Structures are given as C-alpha cells and as structure tokens.
C-alpha positions, 0 to 999 in steps of 0.5 A: 029920531032917537027918544028912548033914554035906551038908545042914547044910553047905548050910544054913549056907551058903545058908540064911536065919537068923532070931533070937531070944534062946532060938533061932535057926533057919536054913531052906532052901527045897528040892524035897523034899516033906517038911520035914526037921528039925536040931537043934543044941545047943552045949556052951555050954548045959550038960552032956550031960544038960542038952543032951539035956533041950533036945533032947527039949523041942524034938523035943516042940514040933516035933511039937506043930506038925507038922501046920502044917509045909509041905513042901519045907523044911530046917530047923535049929534051934539052941538058945540058953543062955536055952533051957535055963531057959525055961518049955515054953510060951515056947519053943513060941510062940518056935519057931512064931513064927520058923518062921511068919516063915520061911514053914515054918509054915503056917495051923493052920486057926483063921484060914482065913478072914482076909478076912471073905469066905464 
C-alpha cells in the first residue's frame, strides 16, 4: 500500500489520470517489483462510516483482481460521491476498466489467444 506523503505527491505530480463518474485513478510507472495501491475517500462521500464502507468495498474489489495486476505501478484510486450508492458489480467493472486503460491490469488468461493462432 502507498503510505508516505512523498509517494502520494509523486503520483499527483507525475501520474496519469483516468476518470469515470464513480472513480478516478492516478497511475505512475515505477521500477519496483510490485504494484502499490492507495485509496482516497474524501469527506464529500459522507460520514466516517460511509467512507470506511467505501474503502472496504474498494479493497475487496482490488483483492479480487490482484492476480491480474502487473508489477511496477503506483496506483491511487479516488472515490467519487456516486460510488456510495453504486452496486458492487458496477464498482468492480468500473475499476477494472480504468486499470486496464491505464495498463496496470493485464489479461486474466481468458483471452490469451486473441489472434487465433495455435
């Protein structure tokens, strides 16, 4: 997990942003052998109870796609107010779409042979 202020500052300064009405992501390529993640849930989402619920749902969604994460990325997932009432399935699909567009999420093995070659 991302935790130091310097890591967050680097993401904000040099990271690439992808947006959706429910989520935004900032990604930055690193030389590390792992992918580090950070979550941002502002007070605009609601009370502490609501923000913690959003963080739990995001962590669970990330946990489910952890085997697809490519190494060498720093990722900041920023929750937007629409996420509070969104269905979990929509959350997972949106997060996966944003991470794939950023290059952080690789193939899960289902579409390995896309060109039809044996």
